[in-house]
N, C-alpha and C positions, 0 to 999 in steps of 0.2 A: 302748479304753484312752484315758486323759486325760493330756496332757503339760502340766505347769505349769512356767513359766519365770520365775525370780526373778533379775533382773539388778541386782546391787548395785554399789557403788563399788569393792569389792575383787574379789569373786567373783560368777559367775553359776551359779545352781543350777538343774538340770533334774530335775524329779520326775515319775516315771511311775507313774500311779495306776490300779489294776485290781482288781476283786473286793474292794472295801472296804478297800484298804490301798495304801500306797506301796511298790510293788514294787522300784523302784530309785530312788536319788537320786544324781545325778552333779554334780560341782562342777569348775569351771575358772576361771582368772583372766578377769575381764571383758574387759580390754584388755591387749595386750602392749605393753611399752614400746618395743620396736623392731618394725617391720613384718616379716612373713615375706618371704623372698627369692624365693618362687615362688607361682604361682597355678594353680588348676585351670581348664581351659577348659570353658565351658558349650558342649557340642557342639550344642545345639539352636539357639543363636543365634550361636555363633562368637566370643563376647566373653570376655575374661578376667574371672574372678570376683574381687572385691576380697579382699585377703589375709584379713581377719578372717572374712568369709563362708566362705572356704576352710577356715580353722582350725576354725570351729564345725561345718561339715558333716562334715569328717573325723572329728572327735571324736564326733559324734552317730552316724555310721555305725559307728564302732568300737564304741561302747557298746552299740548295738543288736545288733551282731553277736556281741559277747561274751555278751550276755544271751540270745541265741537268739530274739530278737523281730523280727518283720518290721516294716519301716517302715510298711506298710500297716495295721498294727494300731492305729495311733493315729487316733482318731476326732475328737478336739478338741484345740486348743492355745490356751493363754492366756499372754500375756506381761505381767509387771509389771516395769517398768524405771525405775530412778531415775538412769540414765546416758543423757541424750538422744542423745549421739552414737552410742551402741551400739543404740538401738532400731530404726533402719531396717536395720541389719545383721542383727539377729536376725529381724526380720520377713521380710526377703527371703530369708535362709537357710532359715527354716522353711517358707516358702511353696514354695521350690524343692524342698526335700527331701521334704516330705510332701504336696505337691500340694493344699494347702489354705491358705486365709488365716487366720492366727491372730488371735484376739481380743487387742487391746491394752488393758489396764486404764488408765482415764483418765476425765476428766470427762464425755465424750460418753455413756458407759454407766452413770453413777452413778445415773441415775434409775431404773434397774432394780433397784437394791439396797435392801434393808430397812435402810438407814442414812441418817442426817442428817449429811452430811460437812462438817466445818469447813473453809472456804476451799478448795474442790475444786481450784482451779488452782494452789494453793500447797502442798498437802500431798503427801507422797511416796505413791506407789501402794502401796509395801510396808507403810506405816502403815494405809492403807485395808484391805489384805488382813488384817493383824493384827486390826484392829477387827472386821472381818466375821467372822473365824473365832471370836474371843472372844465376840462377841455371840450367834452361833448356838449356841455350845457351852454358854454359861452363862446367858444371859438375865438377868443382873444386872450392877450396876456392876462394871466390871473395868478394871484397868490392865495392859497387856501391856508387859513389859520385854524389849526385843529387844537382846541382846548381840552386836552386830555391829561393823562398821566405826565406826559411831556407836552410843552407848548411848541408846535411845529409850524413852520412857514414853508410851504412847498409851492414853488413858482413854476409854472408851465406856460410856454409861449402859444401864440395864436395858432402856430403850426404843429403843436403837439410835442415840442421838445421840453423835457424837464430840465430847467435852467439851474436849479439848485435848491438847497434846503438850509434852513436855520432852525436850531433846536435850543430851547431853554427848559428849565424845570417847569412843570405845570403848576397852576396856582395851589392845589391841594398838596402837591409834592413839596412846595416851598414852605407851606405852613407846618406840614408834618415834620419836616427837617428841623424847623425851629423848636417844635414841641419835643422831638425825640433827642435832641442834642444839647438842650439847655435845661437847667434845673428848675427855673421859675417861670418859664414862658408857657401859658396854656394854649391848647388847640382851640382856635376860635372860629365862628362861622364866617364864611367869605361873603360878606355884604359890603356894599359901597358906603364908606363913612361920609359924614357931612362935613368933615374937615381933615386937612392934612396934619393938623396939630393934635396928636392924640393926647387925650386927658386921662386914659386908663391903659393898662397893658393890652387889653383886647382891642380897644380903639386904636392904639398905636400899631399893633400888628396889621389890622385892617388897613390903616393909612399907608404902611410900608409896602404891603403885598398888593392889595387891590389897586390903590392909586399908582403905585410903582409899576404894576403890570399894564395899567392903562398907558403909561408913558412908553413902556417898552414895546407894546404892540404898535402904537402910532409911529414911534421912531423907526422900527424895522420896516413897516409898510412904506414910510416915506423914503427910507434908504433904498429899498428895492425899486421904487418908482424912479428915483433919481438915476440908478444904474440902468434902468430900462428907458430913460429919457421921458419919464411921466406916463407912459402908456402901460398901465396895469390896474386892473380892478382887484378888489379883495372880497373874499367870501369866507364866512366863519362856520365852523362845524365843531362837534364834540360836546361832551357833557357839561362843560362849563362855559359854553359859548355865550350865554346870556348873563354871566355872573358880573360883568362889568357893563351895565346898561348904557353908560355914556359912550361906549364904543359902537353902538348900533348904527350910527350914522356913517361910520367909516366903512361899512360893508354893504355891498350891493344886495346881499342876502345872508341870512343866517339859516343854515339848512342842517338840522340835527342828524339826519340820516344820510348825509352826503357820502360817507365812507361806504355805507351799505350799498348806496346807488352805484358807486364806483365798482364794488365787487360784483353787482349784478351786471353791469355793462361788460365787465371782463368775462364773466360767464357766458354771456351771449355770443362771444366770439371764439370760444374754445370748445 
């Protein structure tokens, strides 16, 4: 079994791959706002395990127990992390729990990939994973739109060259920004409104954010295609990839686990 770990700014996703499919995908908050009040003791060395290591280890043990899968079934682990302070925690936790050193996606291993990576020390490893998965799946110019904490557009050529990235705030990030910085605007569910003419505060926010992002996504896809002389498909991924159903026809596919698939493909080559 293969364990792929995608540590993002909001959530960390663990995907367990076996027999040509993602058998389990688990998600938890990447970092707690407040540290946990207690630690587990590592009996082998007699030291206290940091609270975040404790939390991740307990979650993983629980998930594997509920799935009826022994810890020893995992043969390889690969981590992609865009949260630098979390990377050592995940690495230490996974090494302790699975008795093996995980591969960490980053510039030292990029030479093994069939990609030409734009600014390898500046680009997020999740974007590299998205480009990897899209390139191997389609073998043509492709833009991956990842609907996460940030809304990212990663374009990779048919030959595997990462051509560029565009980044905007994610849908939830935009709504939370309104909610946290204004006195009278509530946090609202992100659903497609039936009109751009908001008749209530919640409806107005949905019209501005959801319909506005519909236009943003279409506009950037069209701009990218224009710059590539029309030759570029679009694929969507991320937790909010289906939040704007009117965009579904703009994508050749919506693949929720595309980033995990890219992490797995990277792991197969290092």
